[in-house]
mmCIF file of the N, C-alpha and C atoms, coordinates in Angstrom:
data_MODEL
# 
_entry.id   MODEL 
# 
loop_
_atom_site.group_PDB 
_atom_site.id 
_atom_site.type_symbol 
_atom_site.label_atom_id 
_atom_site.label_alt_id 
_atom_site.label_comp_id 
_atom_site.label_asym_id 
_atom_site.label_entity_id 
_atom_site.label_seq_id 
_atom_site.pdbx_PDB_ins_code 
_atom_site.Cartn_x 
_atom_site.Cartn_y 
_atom_site.Cartn_z 
_atom_site.occupancy 
_atom_site.B_iso_or_equiv 
_atom_site.pdbx_formal_charge 
_atom_site.auth_seq_id 
_atom_site.auth_comp_id 
_atom_site.auth_asym_id 
_atom_site.auth_atom_id 
_atom_site.pdbx_PDB_model_num 
ATOM 1   N N  . MET A 1 1  ? 231.314 53.410 114.454 1.00 0.00 ? 1  MET A N  1 
ATOM 2   C CA . MET A 1 1  ? 231.734 53.062 113.101 1.00 0.00 ? 1  MET A CA 1 
ATOM 3   C C  . MET A 1 1  ? 233.183 53.372 112.983 1.00 0.00 ? 1  MET A C  1 
ATOM 4   N N  . LYS A 1 2  ? 233.756 52.804 111.999 1.00 0.00 ? 2  LYS A N  1 
ATOM 5   C CA . LYS A 1 2  ? 235.317 53.098 111.784 1.00 0.00 ? 2  LYS A CA 1 
ATOM 6   C C  . LYS A 1 2  ? 235.571 54.252 111.101 1.00 0.00 ? 2  LYS A C  1 
ATOM 7   N N  . VAL A 1 3  ? 236.601 54.948 111.545 1.00 0.00 ? 3  VAL A N  1 
ATOM 8   C CA . VAL A 1 3  ? 237.005 56.256 111.132 1.00 0.00 ? 3  VAL A CA 1 
ATOM 9   C C  . VAL A 1 3  ? 238.520 56.112 110.830 1.00 0.00 ? 3  VAL A C  1 
ATOM 10  N N  . LEU A 1 4  ? 238.908 56.356 109.527 1.00 0.00 ? 4  LEU A N  1 
ATOM 11  C CA . LEU A 1 4  ? 240.287 56.416 109.064 1.00 0.00 ? 4  LEU A CA 1 
ATOM 12  C C  . LEU A 1 4  ? 240.802 57.784 109.419 1.00 0.00 ? 4  LEU A C  1 
ATOM 13  N N  . ILE A 1 5  ? 241.944 57.856 110.089 1.00 0.00 ? 5  ILE A N  1 
ATOM 14  C CA . ILE A 1 5  ? 242.595 59.052 110.468 1.00 0.00 ? 5  ILE A CA 1 
ATOM 15  C C  . ILE A 1 5  ? 243.878 59.383 109.670 1.00 0.00 ? 5  ILE A C  1 
ATOM 16  N N  . PRO A 1 6  ? 244.037 60.594 109.266 1.00 0.00 ? 6  PRO A N  1 
ATOM 17  C CA . PRO A 1 6  ? 245.294 60.897 108.441 1.00 0.00 ? 6  PRO A CA 1 
ATOM 18  C C  . PRO A 1 6  ? 246.503 60.829 109.380 1.00 0.00 ? 6  PRO A C  1 
ATOM 19  N N  . THR A 1 7  ? 247.631 60.476 108.843 1.00 0.00 ? 7  THR A N  1 
ATOM 20  C CA . THR A 1 7  ? 248.870 60.432 109.527 1.00 0.00 ? 7  THR A CA 1 
ATOM 21  C C  . THR A 1 7  ? 249.196 61.662 110.463 1.00 0.00 ? 7  THR A C  1 
ATOM 22  N N  . PRO A 1 8  ? 248.940 62.903 109.893 1.00 0.00 ? 8  PRO A N  1 
ATOM 23  C CA . PRO A 1 8  ? 249.315 64.077 110.718 1.00 0.00 ? 8  PRO A CA 1 
ATOM 24  C C  . PRO A 1 8  ? 248.477 64.248 112.080 1.00 0.00 ? 8  PRO A C  1 
ATOM 25  N N  . LEU A 1 9  ? 247.369 63.539 112.178 1.00 0.00 ? 9  LEU A N  1 
ATOM 26  C CA . LEU A 1 9  ? 246.530 63.449 113.390 1.00 0.00 ? 9  LEU A CA 1 
ATOM 27  C C  . LEU A 1 9  ? 246.840 62.236 114.243 1.00 0.00 ? 9  LEU A C  1 
ATOM 28  N N  . TYR A 1 10 ? 247.755 61.352 113.862 1.00 0.00 ? 10 TYR A N  1 
ATOM 29  C CA . TYR A 1 10 ? 248.014 60.238 114.675 1.00 0.00 ? 10 TYR A CA 1 
ATOM 30  C C  . TYR A 1 10 ? 248.493 60.642 116.138 1.00 0.00 ? 10 TYR A C  1 
ATOM 31  N N  . SER A 1 11 ? 249.033 61.762 116.319 1.00 0.00 ? 11 SER A N  1 
ATOM 32  C CA . SER A 1 11 ? 249.448 62.177 117.678 1.00 0.00 ? 11 SER A CA 1 
ATOM 33  C C  . SER A 1 11 ? 248.322 62.296 118.583 1.00 0.00 ? 11 SER A C  1 
ATOM 34  N N  . TYR A 1 12 ? 247.179 62.532 118.099 1.00 0.00 ? 12 TYR A N  1 
ATOM 35  C CA . TYR A 1 12 ? 245.873 62.593 118.847 1.00 0.00 ? 12 TYR A CA 1 
ATOM 36  C C  . TYR A 1 12 ? 245.361 61.128 119.240 1.00 0.00 ? 12 TYR A C  1 
ATOM 37  N N  . THR A 1 13 ? 245.259 60.264 118.124 1.00 0.00 ? 13 THR A N  1 
ATOM 38  C CA . THR A 1 13 ? 244.643 58.965 118.319 1.00 0.00 ? 13 THR A CA 1 
ATOM 39  C C  . THR A 1 13 ? 245.576 57.854 118.480 1.00 0.00 ? 13 THR A C  1 
ATOM 40  N N  . GLY A 1 14 ? 246.809 57.976 118.216 1.00 0.00 ? 14 GLY A N  1 
ATOM 41  C CA . GLY A 1 14 ? 247.805 56.942 118.429 1.00 0.00 ? 14 GLY A CA 1 
ATOM 42  C C  . GLY A 1 14 ? 247.847 55.924 117.238 1.00 0.00 ? 14 GLY A C  1 
ATOM 43  N N  . GLY A 1 15 ? 246.972 56.165 116.244 1.00 0.00 ? 15 GLY A N  1 
ATOM 44  C CA . GLY A 1 15 ? 246.818 55.208 115.150 1.00 0.00 ? 15 GLY A CA 1 
ATOM 45  C C  . GLY A 1 15 ? 245.972 55.622 114.009 1.00 0.00 ? 15 GLY A C  1 
ATOM 46  N N  . GLY A 1 16 ? 245.822 54.875 113.003 1.00 0.00 ? 16 GLY A N  1 
ATOM 47  C CA . GLY A 1 16 ? 245.111 55.282 111.805 1.00 0.00 ? 16 GLY A CA 1 
ATOM 48  C C  . GLY A 1 16 ? 243.691 55.002 111.641 1.00 0.00 ? 16 GLY A C  1 
ATOM 49  N N  . GLU A 1 17 ? 243.198 54.038 112.668 1.00 0.00 ? 17 GLU A N  1 
ATOM 50  C CA . GLU A 1 17 ? 241.758 53.794 112.614 1.00 0.00 ? 17 GLU A CA 1 
ATOM 51  C C  . GLU A 1 17 ? 241.148 53.780 113.957 1.00 0.00 ? 17 GLU A C  1 
ATOM 52  N N  . VAL A 1 18 ? 240.064 54.387 114.092 1.00 0.00 ? 18 VAL A N  1 
ATOM 53  C CA . VAL A 1 18 ? 239.410 54.541 115.399 1.00 0.00 ? 18 VAL A CA 1 
ATOM 54  C C  . VAL A 1 18 ? 237.851 54.304 115.325 1.00 0.00 ? 18 VAL A C  1 
ATOM 55  N N  . GLU A 1 19 ? 237.312 54.148 116.348 1.00 0.00 ? 19 GLU A N  1 
ATOM 56  C CA . GLU A 1 19 ? 235.865 54.008 116.495 1.00 0.00 ? 19 GLU A CA 1 
ATOM 57  C C  . GLU A 1 19 ? 235.210 55.256 116.892 1.00 0.00 ? 19 GLU A C  1 
ATOM 58  N N  . ALA A 1 20 ? 234.175 55.644 116.339 1.00 0.00 ? 20 ALA A N  1 
ATOM 59  C CA . ALA A 1 20 ? 233.379 56.929 116.824 1.00 0.00 ? 20 ALA A CA 1 
ATOM 60  C C  . ALA A 1 20 ? 231.928 56.739 116.528 1.00 0.00 ? 20 ALA A C  1 
ATOM 61  N N  . LYS A 1 21 ? 231.099 57.479 117.161 1.00 0.00 ? 21 LYS A N  1 
ATOM 62  C CA . LYS A 1 21 ? 229.626 57.501 117.054 1.00 0.00 ? 21 LYS A CA 1 
ATOM 63  C C  . LYS A 1 21 ? 229.112 58.772 116.573 1.00 0.00 ? 21 LYS A C  1 
ATOM 64  N N  . GLY A 1 22 ? 227.911 58.790 115.891 1.00 0.00 ? 22 GLY A N  1 
ATOM 65  C CA . GLY A 1 22 ? 227.200 59.968 115.541 1.00 0.00 ? 22 GLY A CA 1 
ATOM 66  C C  . GLY A 1 22 ? 226.247 59.729 114.374 1.00 0.00 ? 22 GLY A C  1 
ATOM 67  N N  . THR A 1 23 ? 225.186 60.505 114.350 1.00 0.00 ? 23 THR A N  1 
ATOM 68  C CA . THR A 1 23 ? 224.134 60.374 113.396 1.00 0.00 ? 23 THR A CA 1 
ATOM 69  C C  . THR A 1 23 ? 224.415 61.372 112.224 1.00 0.00 ? 23 THR A C  1 
ATOM 70  N N  . THR A 1 24 ? 225.351 62.251 112.499 1.00 0.00 ? 24 THR A N  1 
ATOM 71  C CA . THR A 1 24 ? 225.853 63.176 111.402 1.00 0.00 ? 24 THR A CA 1 
ATOM 72  C C  . THR A 1 24 ? 227.330 63.278 111.402 1.00 0.00 ? 24 THR A C  1 
ATOM 73  N N  . LEU A 1 25 ? 227.871 63.776 110.416 1.00 0.00 ? 25 LEU A N  1 
ATOM 74  C CA . LEU A 1 25 ? 229.393 63.892 110.449 1.00 0.00 ? 25 LEU A CA 1 
ATOM 75  C C  . LEU A 1 25 ? 229.753 64.930 111.579 1.00 0.00 ? 25 LEU A C  1 
ATOM 76  N N  . GLY A 1 26 ? 229.110 65.958 111.882 1.00 0.00 ? 26 GLY A N  1 
ATOM 77  C CA . GLY A 1 26 ? 229.375 66.811 112.910 1.00 0.00 ? 26 GLY A CA 1 
ATOM 78  C C  . GLY A 1 26 ? 229.338 66.072 114.270 1.00 0.00 ? 26 GLY A C  1 
ATOM 79  N N  . GLU A 1 27 ? 228.440 65.248 114.485 1.00 0.00 ? 27 GLU A N  1 
ATOM 80  C CA . GLU A 1 27 ? 228.323 64.546 115.750 1.00 0.00 ? 27 GLU A CA 1 
ATOM 81  C C  . GLU A 1 27 ? 229.475 63.492 115.863 1.00 0.00 ? 27 GLU A C  1 
ATOM 82  N N  . LEU A 1 28 ? 229.832 62.907 114.798 1.00 0.00 ? 28 LEU A N  1 
ATOM 83  C CA . LEU A 1 28 ? 230.940 61.972 114.741 1.00 0.00 ? 28 LEU A CA 1 
ATOM 84  C C  . LEU A 1 28 ? 232.277 62.751 115.129 1.00 0.00 ? 28 LEU A C  1 
ATOM 85  N N  . LEU A 1 29 ? 232.459 63.944 114.561 1.00 0.00 ? 29 LEU A N  1 
ATOM 86  C CA . LEU A 1 29 ? 233.704 64.689 114.943 1.00 0.00 ? 29 LEU A CA 1 
ATOM 87  C C  . LEU A 1 29 ? 233.651 65.150 116.340 1.00 0.00 ? 29 LEU A C  1 
ATOM 88  N N  . ALA A 1 30 ? 232.461 65.421 116.909 1.00 0.00 ? 30 ALA A N  1 
ATOM 89  C CA . ALA A 1 30 ? 232.329 65.780 118.271 1.00 0.00 ? 30 ALA A CA 1 
ATOM 90  C C  . ALA A 1 30 ? 232.626 64.541 119.210 1.00 0.00 ? 30 ALA A C  1 
ATOM 91  N N  . ASP A 1 31 ? 232.297 63.405 118.762 1.00 0.00 ? 31 ASP A N  1 
ATOM 92  C CA . ASP A 1 31 ? 232.604 62.196 119.460 1.00 0.00 ? 31 ASP A CA 1 
ATOM 93  C C  . ASP A 1 31 ? 234.054 61.890 119.466 1.00 0.00 ? 31 ASP A C  1 
ATOM 94  N N  . LEU A 1 32 ? 234.676 62.102 118.273 1.00 0.00 ? 32 LEU A N  1 
ATOM 95  C CA . LEU A 1 32 ? 236.102 61.972 118.254 1.00 0.00 ? 32 LEU A CA 1 
ATOM 96  C C  . LEU A 1 32 ? 236.838 62.980 119.189 1.00 0.00 ? 32 LEU A C  1 
ATOM 97  N N  . ASP A 1 33 ? 236.286 64.190 119.190 1.00 0.00 ? 33 ASP A N  1 
ATOM 98  C CA . ASP A 1 33 ? 236.966 65.234 120.193 1.00 0.00 ? 33 ASP A CA 1 
ATOM 99  C C  . ASP A 1 33 ? 236.751 64.824 121.623 1.00 0.00 ? 33 ASP A C  1 
ATOM 100 N N  . ARG A 1 34 ? 235.691 64.188 121.884 1.00 0.00 ? 34 ARG A N  1 
ATOM 101 C CA . ARG A 1 34 ? 235.463 63.735 123.255 1.00 0.00 ? 34 ARG A CA 1 
ATOM 102 C C  . ARG A 1 34 ? 236.470 62.670 123.639 1.00 0.00 ? 34 ARG A C  1 
ATOM 103 N N  . GLN A 1 35 ? 236.792 61.733 122.755 1.00 0.00 ? 35 GLN A N  1 
ATOM 104 C CA . GLN A 1 35 ? 237.681 60.738 122.941 1.00 0.00 ? 35 GLN A CA 1 
ATOM 105 C C  . GLN A 1 35 ? 239.187 61.159 122.862 1.00 0.00 ? 35 GLN A C  1 
ATOM 106 N N  . TYR A 1 36 ? 239.365 62.143 121.823 1.00 0.00 ? 36 TYR A N  1 
ATOM 107 C CA . TYR A 1 36 ? 240.757 62.584 121.540 1.00 0.00 ? 36 TYR A CA 1 
ATOM 108 C C  . TYR A 1 36 ? 240.716 64.121 121.610 1.00 0.00 ? 36 TYR A C  1 
ATOM 109 N N  . PRO A 1 37 ? 240.742 64.755 122.691 1.00 0.00 ? 37 PRO A N  1 
ATOM 110 C CA . PRO A 1 37 ? 240.601 66.139 122.943 1.00 0.00 ? 37 PRO A CA 1 
ATOM 111 C C  . PRO A 1 37 ? 241.503 66.983 122.067 1.00 0.00 ? 37 PRO A C  1 
ATOM 112 N N  . GLY A 1 38 ? 240.887 67.981 121.281 1.00 0.00 ? 38 GLY A N  1 
ATOM 113 C CA . GLY A 1 38 ? 241.702 68.868 120.512 1.00 0.00 ? 38 GLY A CA 1 
ATOM 114 C C  . GLY A 1 38 ? 241.676 68.468 118.999 1.00 0.00 ? 38 GLY A C  1 
ATOM 115 N N  . ILE A 1 39 ? 241.276 67.287 118.660 1.00 0.00 ? 39 ILE A N  1 
ATOM 116 C CA . ILE A 1 39 ? 241.306 66.774 117.244 1.00 0.00 ? 39 ILE A CA 1 
ATOM 117 C C  . ILE A 1 39 ? 240.275 67.528 116.386 1.00 0.00 ? 39 ILE A C  1 
ATOM 118 N N  . ARG A 1 40 ? 239.204 67.808 116.944 1.00 0.00 ? 40 ARG A N  1 
ATOM 119 C CA . ARG A 1 40 ? 238.071 68.539 116.107 1.00 0.00 ? 40 ARG A CA 1 
ATOM 120 C C  . ARG A 1 40 ? 238.561 69.884 115.612 1.00 0.00 ? 40 ARG A C  1 
ATOM 121 N N  . PHE A 1 41 ? 239.247 70.634 116.526 1.00 0.00 ? 41 PHE A N  1 
ATOM 122 C CA . PHE A 1 41 ? 239.748 71.874 116.153 1.00 0.00 ? 41 PHE A CA 1 
ATOM 123 C C  . PHE A 1 41 ? 240.800 71.901 114.938 1.00 0.00 ? 41 PHE A C  1 
ATOM 124 N N  . ARG A 1 42 ? 241.442 70.781 114.861 1.00 0.00 ? 42 ARG A N  1 
ATOM 125 C CA . ARG A 1 42 ? 242.365 70.611 113.682 1.00 0.00 ? 42 ARG A CA 1 
ATOM 126 C C  . ARG A 1 42 ? 241.652 70.443 112.403 1.00 0.00 ? 42 ARG A C  1 
ATOM 127 N N  . MET A 1 43 ? 240.355 70.019 112.425 1.00 0.00 ? 43 MET A N  1 
ATOM 128 C CA . MET A 1 43 ? 239.557 69.667 111.249 1.00 0.00 ? 43 MET A CA 1 
ATOM 129 C C  . MET A 1 43 ? 238.423 70.721 111.066 1.00 0.00 ? 43 MET A C  1 
ATOM 130 N N  . VAL A 1 44 ? 237.940 71.355 112.001 1.00 0.00 ? 44 VAL A N  1 
ATOM 131 C CA . VAL A 1 44 ? 236.774 72.321 111.894 1.00 0.00 ? 44 VAL A CA 1 
ATOM 132 C C  . VAL A 1 44 ? 237.164 73.670 112.363 1.00 0.00 ? 44 VAL A C  1 
ATOM 133 N N  . ASP A 1 45 ? 236.786 74.706 111.549 1.00 0.00 ? 45 ASP A N  1 
ATOM 134 C CA . ASP A 1 45 ? 237.127 76.114 112.030 1.00 0.00 ? 45 ASP A CA 1 
ATOM 135 C C  . ASP A 1 45 ? 236.108 76.693 112.949 1.00 0.00 ? 45 ASP A C  1 
ATOM 136 N N  . GLU A 1 46 ? 236.305 77.906 113.297 1.00 0.00 ? 46 GLU A N  1 
ATOM 137 C CA . GLU A 1 46 ? 235.512 78.668 114.231 1.00 0.00 ? 46 GLU A CA 1 
ATOM 138 C C  . GLU A 1 46 ? 234.052 78.926 113.682 1.00 0.00 ? 46 GLU A C  1 
ATOM 139 N N  . GLN A 1 47 ? 233.924 78.749 112.307 1.00 0.00 ? 47 GLN A N  1 
ATOM 140 C CA . GLN A 1 47 ? 232.578 79.035 111.799 1.00 0.00 ? 47 GLN A CA 1 
ATOM 141 C C  . GLN A 1 47 ? 231.900 77.641 111.532 1.00 0.00 ? 47 GLN A C  1 
ATOM 142 N N  . ASP A 1 48 ? 232.327 76.643 112.225 1.00 0.00 ? 48 ASP A N  1 
ATOM 143 C CA . ASP A 1 48 ? 231.772 75.261 112.116 1.00 0.00 ? 48 ASP A CA 1 
ATOM 144 C C  . ASP A 1 48 ? 231.802 74.634 110.732 1.00 0.00 ? 48 ASP A C  1 
ATOM 145 N N  . ARG A 1 49 ? 232.903 74.977 110.059 1.00 0.00 ? 49 ARG A N  1 
ATOM 146 C CA . ARG A 1 49 ? 233.049 74.392 108.585 1.00 0.00 ? 49 ARG A CA 1 
ATOM 147 C C  . ARG A 1 49 ? 234.335 73.623 108.586 1.00 0.00 ? 49 ARG A C  1 
ATOM 148 N N  . LEU A 1 50 ? 234.343 72.661 107.666 1.00 0.00 ? 50 LEU A N  1 
ATOM 149 C CA . LEU A 1 50 ? 235.642 71.824 107.576 1.00 0.00 ? 50 LEU A CA 1 
ATOM 150 C C  . LEU A 1 50 ? 236.729 72.856 107.123 1.00 0.00 ? 50 LEU A C  1 
ATOM 151 N N  . ARG A 1 51 ? 237.912 72.788 107.675 1.00 0.00 ? 51 ARG A N  1 
ATOM 152 C CA . ARG A 1 51 ? 239.076 73.596 107.277 1.00 0.00 ? 51 ARG A CA 1 
ATOM 153 C C  . ARG A 1 51 ? 239.411 73.282 105.814 1.00 0.00 ? 51 ARG A C  1 
ATOM 154 N N  . PRO A 1 52 ? 239.892 74.232 105.099 1.00 0.00 ? 52 PRO A N  1 
ATOM 155 C CA . PRO A 1 52 ? 240.196 74.073 103.637 1.00 0.00 ? 52 PRO A CA 1 
ATOM 156 C C  . PRO A 1 52 ? 241.182 72.862 103.329 1.00 0.00 ? 52 PRO A C  1 
ATOM 157 N N  . HIS A 1 53 ? 241.969 72.557 104.183 1.00 0.00 ? 53 HIS A N  1 
ATOM 158 C CA . HIS A 1 53 ? 243.031 71.475 103.943 1.00 0.00 ? 53 HIS A CA 1 
ATOM 159 C C  . HIS A 1 53 ? 242.496 70.134 104.454 1.00 0.00 ? 53 HIS A C  1 
ATOM 160 N N  . MET A 1 54 ? 241.266 70.008 104.897 1.00 0.00 ? 54 MET A N  1 
ATOM 161 C CA . MET A 1 54 ? 240.726 68.770 105.402 1.00 0.00 ? 54 MET A CA 1 
ATOM 162 C C  . MET A 1 54 ? 239.662 68.299 104.433 1.00 0.00 ? 54 MET A C  1 
ATOM 163 N N  . ARG A 1 55 ? 239.579 67.021 104.271 1.00 0.00 ? 55 ARG A N  1 
ATOM 164 C CA . ARG A 1 55 ? 238.596 66.400 103.288 1.00 0.00 ? 55 ARG A CA 1 
ATOM 165 C C  . ARG A 1 55 ? 237.996 65.239 104.164 1.00 0.00 ? 55 ARG A C  1 
ATOM 166 N N  . CYS A 1 56 ? 236.652 65.029 104.069 1.00 0.00 ? 56 CYS A N  1 
ATOM 167 C CA . CYS A 1 56 ? 236.059 63.919 104.679 1.00 0.00 ? 56 CYS A CA 1 
ATOM 168 C C  . CYS A 1 56 ? 235.345 63.119 103.552 1.00 0.00 ? 56 CYS A C  1 
ATOM 169 N N  . PHE A 1 57 ? 235.426 61.774 103.660 1.00 0.00 ? 57 PHE A N  1 
ATOM 170 C CA . PHE A 1 57 ? 234.708 60.864 102.645 1.00 0.00 ? 57 PHE A CA 1 
ATOM 171 C C  . PHE A 1 57 ? 233.874 59.931 103.501 1.00 0.00 ? 57 PHE A C  1 
ATOM 172 N N  . ILE A 1 58 ? 232.671 59.738 102.976 1.00 0.00 ? 58 ILE A N  1 
ATOM 173 C CA . ILE A 1 58 ? 231.796 58.728 103.598 1.00 0.00 ? 58 ILE A CA 1 
ATOM 174 C C  . ILE A 1 58 ? 231.522 57.690 102.481 1.00 0.00 ? 58 ILE A C  1 
ATOM 175 N N  . ASN A 1 59 ? 231.936 56.514 102.686 1.00 0.00 ? 59 ASN A N  1 
ATOM 176 C CA . ASN A 1 59 ? 231.728 55.505 101.730 1.00 0.00 ? 59 ASN A CA 1 
ATOM 177 C C  . ASN A 1 59 ? 232.466 55.906 100.388 1.00 0.00 ? 59 ASN A C  1 
ATOM 178 N N  . LYS A 1 60 ? 233.593 56.515 100.462 1.00 0.00 ? 60 LYS A N  1 
ATOM 179 C CA . LYS A 1 60 ? 234.383 57.003 99.359  1.00 0.00 ? 60 LYS A CA 1 
ATOM 180 C C  . LYS A 1 60 ? 233.876 58.166 98.570  1.00 0.00 ? 60 LYS A C  1 
ATOM 181 N N  . GLN A 1 61 ? 232.780 58.787 99.038  1.00 0.00 ? 61 GLN A N  1 
ATOM 182 C CA . GLN A 1 61 ? 232.214 59.907 98.405  1.00 0.00 ? 61 GLN A CA 1 
ATOM 183 C C  . GLN A 1 61 ? 232.547 61.190 99.229  1.00 0.00 ? 61 GLN A C  1 
ATOM 184 N N  . PRO A 1 62 ? 233.014 62.227 98.602  1.00 0.00 ? 62 PRO A N  1 
ATOM 185 C CA . PRO A 1 62 ? 233.360 63.522 99.344  1.00 0.00 ? 62 PRO A CA 1 
ATOM 186 C C  . PRO A 1 62 ? 232.264 64.135 100.053 1.00 0.00 ? 62 PRO A C  1 
ATOM 187 N N  . VAL A 1 63 ? 232.399 64.629 101.200 1.00 0.00 ? 63 VAL A N  1 
ATOM 188 C CA . VAL A 1 63 ? 231.384 65.290 101.986 1.00 0.00 ? 63 VAL A CA 1 
ATOM 189 C C  . VAL A 1 63 ? 231.890 66.656 102.433 1.00 0.00 ? 63 VAL A C  1 
ATOM 190 N N  . PHE A 1 64 ? 231.101 67.691 102.286 1.00 0.00 ? 64 PHE A N  1 
ATOM 191 C CA . PHE A 1 64 ? 231.524 69.099 102.712 1.00 0.00 ? 64 PHE A CA 1 
ATOM 192 C C  . PHE A 1 64 ? 230.817 69.620 103.813 1.00 0.00 ? 64 PHE A C  1 
ATOM 193 N N  . GLU A 1 65 ? 229.621 68.977 104.111 1.00 0.00 ? 65 GLU A N  1 
ATOM 194 C CA . GLU A 1 65 ? 228.775 69.523 105.191 1.00 0.00 ? 65 GLU A CA 1 
ATOM 195 C C  . GLU A 1 65 ? 228.783 68.668 106.497 1.00 0.00 ? 65 GLU A C  1 
ATOM 196 N N  . LEU A 1 66 ? 228.963 69.344 107.576 1.00 0.00 ? 66 LEU A N  1 
ATOM 197 C CA . LEU A 1 66 ? 228.886 68.558 108.843 1.00 0.00 ? 66 LEU A CA 1 
ATOM 198 C C  . LEU A 1 66 ? 227.457 68.069 109.222 1.00 0.00 ? 66 LEU A C  1 
ATOM 199 N N  . SER A 1 67 ? 226.480 68.493 108.580 1.00 0.00 ? 67 SER A N  1 
ATOM 200 C CA . SER A 1 67 ? 225.096 68.065 108.730 1.00 0.00 ? 67 SER A CA 1 
ATOM 201 C C  . SER A 1 67 ? 224.792 66.650 107.921 1.00 0.00 ? 67 SER A C  1 
ATOM 202 N N  . ARG A 1 68 ? 225.806 66.221 107.263 1.00 0.00 ? 68 ARG A N  1 
ATOM 203 C CA . ARG A 1 68 ? 225.522 65.012 106.353 1.00 0.00 ? 68 ARG A CA 1 
ATOM 204 C C  . ARG A 1 68 ? 225.222 63.869 107.258 1.00 0.00 ? 68 ARG A C  1 
ATOM 205 N N  . PRO A 1 69 ? 224.083 63.229 107.097 1.00 0.00 ? 69 PRO A N  1 
ATOM 206 C CA . PRO A 1 69 ? 223.628 62.080 108.006 1.00 0.00 ? 69 PRO A CA 1 
ATOM 207 C C  . PRO A 1 69 ? 224.573 60.883 107.706 1.00 0.00 ? 69 PRO A C  1 
ATOM 208 N N  . LEU A 1 70 ? 224.715 60.126 108.842 1.00 0.00 ? 70 LEU A N  1 
ATOM 209 C CA . LEU A 1 70 ? 225.553 58.929 108.783 1.00 0.00 ? 70 LEU A CA 1 
ATOM 210 C C  . LEU A 1 70 ? 224.663 57.667 109.020 1.00 0.00 ? 70 LEU A C  1 
ATOM 211 N N  . GLY A 1 71 ? 224.937 56.551 108.411 1.00 0.00 ? 71 GLY A N  1 
ATOM 212 C CA . GLY A 1 71 ? 224.237 55.334 108.614 1.00 0.00 ? 71 GLY A CA 1 
ATOM 213 C C  . GLY A 1 71 ? 225.140 54.336 109.490 1.00 0.00 ? 71 GLY A C  1 
ATOM 214 N N  . GLU A 1 72 ? 224.644 53.359 109.993 1.00 0.00 ? 72 GLU A N  1 
ATOM 215 C CA . GLU A 1 72 ? 225.296 52.494 110.904 1.00 0.00 ? 72 GLU A CA 1 
ATOM 216 C C  . GLU A 1 72 ? 226.573 51.818 110.196 1.00 0.00 ? 72 GLU A C  1 
ATOM 217 N N  . GLY A 1 73 ? 226.452 51.522 108.930 1.00 0.00 ? 73 GLY A N  1 
ATOM 218 C CA . GLY A 1 73 ? 227.520 50.759 108.197 1.00 0.00 ? 73 GLY A CA 1 
ATOM 219 C C  . GLY A 1 73 ? 228.419 51.592 107.510 1.00 0.00 ? 73 GLY A C  1 
ATOM 220 N N  . ASP A 1 74 ? 228.368 52.899 107.536 1.00 0.00 ? 74 ASP A N  1 
ATOM 221 C CA . ASP A 1 74 ? 229.136 53.850 106.764 1.00 0.00 ? 74 ASP A CA 1 
ATOM 222 C C  . ASP A 1 74 ? 230.620 53.841 107.323 1.00 0.00 ? 74 ASP A C  1 
ATOM 223 N N  . LYS A 1 75 ? 231.524 54.028 106.296 1.00 0.00 ? 75 LYS A N  1 
ATOM 224 C CA . LYS A 1 75 ? 232.883 54.155 106.514 1.00 0.00 ? 75 LYS A CA 1 
ATOM 225 C C  . LYS A 1 75 ? 233.263 55.584 106.357 1.00 0.00 ? 75 LYS A C  1 
ATOM 226 N N  . VAL A 1 76 ? 233.934 56.180 107.250 1.00 0.00 ? 76 VAL A N  1 
ATOM 227 C CA . VAL A 1 76 ? 234.424 57.500 107.249 1.00 0.00 ? 76 VAL A CA 1 
ATOM 228 C C  . VAL A 1 76 ? 235.897 57.557 107.152 1.00 0.00 ? 76 VAL A C  1 
ATOM 229 N N  . ALA A 1 77 ? 236.367 58.364 106.111 1.00 0.00 ? 77 ALA A N  1 
ATOM 230 C CA . ALA A 1 77 ? 237.790 58.655 105.994 1.00 0.00 ? 77 ALA A CA 1 
ATOM 231 C C  . ALA A 1 77 ? 238.093 60.094 106.009 1.00 0.00 ? 77 ALA A C  1 
ATOM 232 N N  . ILE A 1 78 ? 238.997 60.491 106.892 1.00 0.00 ? 78 ILE A N  1 
ATOM 233 C CA . ILE A 1 78 ? 239.460 61.897 107.042 1.00 0.00 ? 78 ILE A CA 1 
ATOM 234 C C  . ILE A 1 78 ? 240.737 62.021 106.287 1.00 0.00 ? 78 ILE A C  1 
ATOM 235 N N  . VAL A 1 79 ? 240.984 62.894 105.457 1.00 0.00 ? 79 VAL A N  1 
ATOM 236 C CA . VAL A 1 79 ? 242.151 63.078 104.699 1.00 0.00 ? 79 VAL A CA 1 
ATOM 237 C C  . VAL A 1 79 ? 242.613 64.545 104.735 1.00 0.00 ? 79 VAL A C  1 
ATOM 238 N N  . GLN A 1 80 ? 243.899 64.695 104.995 1.00 0.00 ? 80 GLN A N  1 
ATOM 239 C CA . GLN A 1 80 ? 244.490 65.981 105.067 1.00 0.00 ? 80 GLN A CA 1 
ATOM 240 C C  . GLN A 1 80 ? 245.224 66.350 103.690 1.00 0.00 ? 80 GLN A C  1 
ATOM 241 N N  . ALA A 1 81 ? 244.750 67.407 103.039 1.00 0.00 ? 81 ALA A N  1 
ATOM 242 C CA . ALA A 1 81 ? 245.375 67.798 101.746 1.00 0.00 ? 81 ALA A CA 1 
ATOM 243 C C  . ALA A 1 81 ? 246.757 68.239 101.931 1.00 0.00 ? 81 ALA A C  1 
ATOM 244 N N  . LEU A 1 82 ? 247.623 67.927 101.015 1.00 0.00 ? 82 LEU A N  1 
ATOM 245 C CA . LEU A 1 82 ? 248.979 68.373 100.979 1.00 0.00 ? 82 LEU A CA 1 
ATOM 246 C C  . LEU A 1 82 ? 249.161 69.547 99.971  1.00 0.00 ? 82 LEU A C  1 
ATOM 247 N N  . SER A 1 83 ? 249.999 70.482 100.324 1.00 0.00 ? 83 SER A N  1 
ATOM 248 C CA . SER A 1 83 ? 250.290 71.401 99.341  1.00 0.00 ? 83 SER A CA 1 
ATOM 249 C C  . SER A 1 83 ? 251.739 71.818 99.365  1.00 0.00 ? 83 SER A C  1 
ATOM 250 N N  . GLY A 1 84 ? 252.190 72.556 98.427  1.00 0.00 ? 84 GLY A N  1 
ATOM 251 C CA . GLY A 1 84 ? 253.626 73.006 98.436  1.00 0.00 ? 84 GLY A CA 1 
ATOM 252 C C  . GLY A 1 84 ? 254.271 72.591 97.064  1.00 0.00 ? 84 GLY A C  1 
ATOM 253 N N  . GLY A 1 85 ? 255.551 72.882 97.001  1.00 0.00 ? 85 GLY A N  1 
ATOM 254 C CA . GLY A 1 85 ? 256.059 72.576 95.726  1.00 0.00 ? 85 GLY A CA 1 
ATOM 255 C C  . GLY A 1 85 ? 257.495 72.168 95.884  1.00 0.00 ? 85 GLY A C  1 
# 
């Protein structure tokens, strides 16, 4: 399935849209890490939770759990929150 990658992670993927597989969000992120080593650590912490500055959307709906099931036609977007002033 297509996965939109945020600009700060382009150094891993070389671009903004990649293909990955998985039946859950966690499996999809593991597949991304298999293809682009180190990318998962930028998104998921040591407790296996999404980092506070990362957001994932499946079909434009926010998702917070890595156990969220994915369907074949789902579109996944990863967004990095910005902060500062």
